[in-house]
Residue frames as a rotation matrix with the C-alpha (Angstrom) as fourth column:
MET 1
0.244 0.711 -0.659 3.43
-0.896 -0.096 -0.435 9.63
-0.372 0.696 0.613 16.37
GLU 2
0.261 -0.034 0.965 3.00
0.049 0.999 0.022 6.20
-0.964 0.041 0.262 14.86
ASP 3
-0.672 -0.511 -0.537 4.82
-0.552 -0.138 0.822 5.42
-0.494 0.848 -0.189 11.60
LYS 4
0.494 0.844 0.209 2.53
-0.360 0.417 -0.835 4.27
-0.792 0.337 0.510 8.82
LEU 5
-0.723 -0.649 0.237 3.43
-0.106 0.443 0.890 1.92
-0.683 0.618 -0.389 6.00
LEU 6
0.276 0.772 -0.572 1.65
-0.805 -0.140 -0.577 2.08
-0.525 0.620 0.583 2.67
ILE 7
-0.290 -0.282 0.915 1.36
0.159 0.928 0.337 -1.14
-0.944 0.243 -0.224 0.64
ALA 8
0.050 0.246 -0.968 1.54
-0.919 -0.367 -0.141 -0.99
-0.390 0.897 0.208 -3.17
ASP 9
0.132 0.038 0.991 0.51
0.003 0.999 -0.038 -4.24
-0.991 0.008 0.131 -4.79
THR 10
0.511 -0.017 0.859 0.93
0.843 0.206 -0.497 -2.94
-0.169 0.978 0.120 -8.35
LYS 11
-0.627 -0.768 0.128 3.04
0.775 -0.599 0.203 -0.34
-0.080 0.226 0.971 -10.13
ASP 12
-0.193 0.639 0.745 -0.11
0.401 -0.641 0.654 1.69
0.896 0.425 -0.132 -10.78
ILE 13
0.802 0.450 -0.394 -0.71
0.513 -0.180 0.839 1.97
0.306 -0.875 -0.375 -7.03
LEU 14
0.020 -0.877 -0.480 2.93
0.886 -0.207 0.415 2.96
-0.463 -0.434 0.773 -6.45
ASP 15
-0.644 -0.226 0.731 2.62
0.647 -0.671 0.362 5.60
0.409 0.706 0.578 -9.19
ALA 16
0.355 0.853 0.383 -0.51
0.370 -0.504 0.781 6.99
0.859 -0.136 -0.494 -7.50
PHE 17
0.667 -0.193 -0.720 1.30
0.719 -0.087 0.689 7.20
-0.196 -0.977 0.080 -4.15
VAL 18
-0.407 -0.911 -0.067 4.23
0.826 -0.398 0.400 9.02
-0.391 0.107 0.914 -5.78
ASP 19
-0.444 0.291 0.847 2.00
0.593 -0.613 0.522 11.30
0.672 0.734 0.099 -7.88
ASN 20
0.617 0.758 0.212 0.15
0.273 -0.458 0.846 12.38
0.738 -0.464 -0.490 -4.74
GLY 21
0.062 -0.716 0.695 3.36
-0.547 -0.607 -0.576 13.02
0.835 -0.345 -0.429 -2.80
LEU 22
0.894 0.358 0.269 2.80
-0.413 0.426 0.805 10.25
0.174 -0.831 0.529 -0.26
HIS 23
0.599 -0.738 -0.311 6.35
0.571 0.665 -0.481 8.92
0.562 0.111 0.819 -0.85
LYS 24
-0.211 -0.677 0.706 7.71
-0.088 -0.706 -0.703 11.96
0.974 -0.210 0.089 1.01
GLU 25
-0.037 0.331 0.943 5.70
-0.919 -0.383 0.099 11.35
0.393 -0.863 0.318 4.19
PHE 26
0.648 0.421 0.635 5.23
-0.643 0.750 0.159 7.58
-0.409 -0.511 0.756 4.43
ALA 27
-0.626 -0.739 0.249 7.28
-0.526 0.636 0.564 4.43
-0.575 0.222 -0.788 3.98
ILE 28
0.431 0.730 -0.531 6.02
-0.894 0.265 -0.362 2.29
-0.124 0.631 0.766 1.08
TYR 29
-0.466 -0.478 0.744 6.32
-0.294 0.877 0.379 -1.47
-0.834 -0.042 -0.550 0.66
CYS 30
-0.021 0.387 -0.922 5.86
-1.000 -0.018 0.015 -2.82
-0.011 0.922 0.387 -2.87
GLN 31
0.249 0.211 0.945 4.54
-0.356 0.928 -0.113 -6.36
-0.901 -0.308 0.306 -3.27
PHE 32
0.970 -0.081 0.231 6.45
0.244 0.396 -0.885 -6.75
-0.020 0.915 0.404 -6.53
PRO 33
0.175 -0.983 -0.058 10.17
0.869 0.126 0.479 -6.78
-0.464 -0.135 0.876 -7.45
HIS 34
0.264 -0.185 -0.946 11.98
-0.172 -0.975 0.143 -3.61
-0.949 0.125 -0.289 -8.48
SER 35
0.492 -0.211 0.845 12.85
0.855 0.299 -0.423 -2.91
-0.164 0.930 0.328 -12.10
HIS 36
-0.582 -0.813 -0.035 15.23
0.782 -0.570 0.253 -0.41
-0.225 0.120 0.967 -13.64
LYS 37
-0.442 0.489 0.751 12.36
0.388 -0.651 0.652 1.63
0.809 0.580 0.098 -15.07
VAL 38
0.648 0.704 -0.291 10.56
0.543 -0.158 0.825 1.86
0.534 -0.693 -0.485 -11.71
ILE 39
0.220 -0.663 -0.716 13.78
0.879 -0.183 0.440 2.88
-0.423 -0.726 0.543 -9.97
TYR 40
-0.732 -0.497 0.465 14.58
0.666 -0.665 0.338 5.51
0.142 0.557 0.818 -12.62
ASP 41
-0.031 0.820 0.571 11.07
0.385 -0.518 0.764 7.00
0.922 0.244 -0.300 -12.35
ILE 42
0.819 0.407 -0.404 11.34
0.487 -0.124 0.864 7.26
0.302 -0.905 -0.300 -8.55
ARG 43
0.047 -0.908 -0.415 15.01
0.990 -0.014 0.142 8.20
-0.135 -0.418 0.899 -8.06
ILE 44
-0.538 -0.270 0.798 14.47
0.522 -0.851 0.064 11.63
0.662 0.451 0.599 -9.51
ARG 45
0.355 0.722 0.594 12.16
-0.230 -0.548 0.804 12.37
0.906 -0.422 -0.029 -6.57
GLU 46
-0.626 -0.515 0.586 12.85
-0.671 -0.027 -0.741 12.60
0.397 -0.857 -0.329 -2.85
VAL 47
0.234 0.691 -0.684 11.61
-0.104 0.717 0.689 9.48
0.967 -0.090 0.240 -1.05
ARG 48
0.380 -0.082 0.921 11.29
-0.925 -0.054 0.377 8.55
0.019 -0.995 -0.096 2.61
SER 49
-0.630 -0.550 0.548 11.59
-0.517 0.824 0.234 4.79
-0.580 -0.136 -0.803 2.09
ILE 50
0.509 0.711 -0.485 10.40
-0.859 0.389 -0.331 2.46
-0.047 0.586 0.809 -0.65
GLU 51
-0.532 -0.637 0.557 11.14
-0.609 0.745 0.270 -1.25
-0.588 -0.196 -0.785 -0.31
PHE 52
0.072 0.495 -0.866 10.39
-0.921 0.367 0.133 -3.93
0.384 0.788 0.482 -2.89
ASN 53
0.809 0.388 0.441 9.62
-0.554 0.754 0.353 -7.57
-0.196 -0.530 0.825 -2.17
ASP 54
0.741 -0.628 -0.236 13.00
0.351 0.663 -0.662 -8.64
0.572 0.407 0.712 -3.57
GLY 55
0.426 -0.537 -0.728 14.76
0.865 0.005 0.502 -6.67
-0.266 -0.844 0.466 -0.82
PHE 56
-0.461 -0.574 0.677 15.78
0.750 -0.659 -0.048 -3.63
0.474 0.486 0.734 -2.92
ARG 57
0.387 0.575 -0.721 15.27
0.874 -0.478 0.089 -0.37
-0.294 -0.665 -0.687 -1.00
LEU 58
-0.213 -0.325 0.921 15.35
0.453 -0.869 -0.202 3.33
0.866 0.374 0.332 -1.80
GLN 59
0.455 0.336 -0.824 15.74
0.890 -0.135 0.436 5.43
0.035 -0.932 -0.361 1.33
ARG 60
0.825 -0.138 0.548 16.34
-0.102 -0.990 -0.095 9.03
0.556 0.022 -0.831 2.27
LYS 61
0.022 -0.914 -0.406 19.89
0.662 0.318 -0.679 9.52
0.749 -0.254 0.612 3.50
């Protein structure tokens, strides 16, 4: 099966991906830098992989 990458160009799009559970099944690339608030909102949930354009990455261990 081919891996798919979702692109979030805004925090609202990232929030929609997370709210719909897509962060568990797909890798997400954010076209904006991470912030402490974004990381806090996401860390409480299980993620496959979320990478920000500044190189910061959250990834399932």
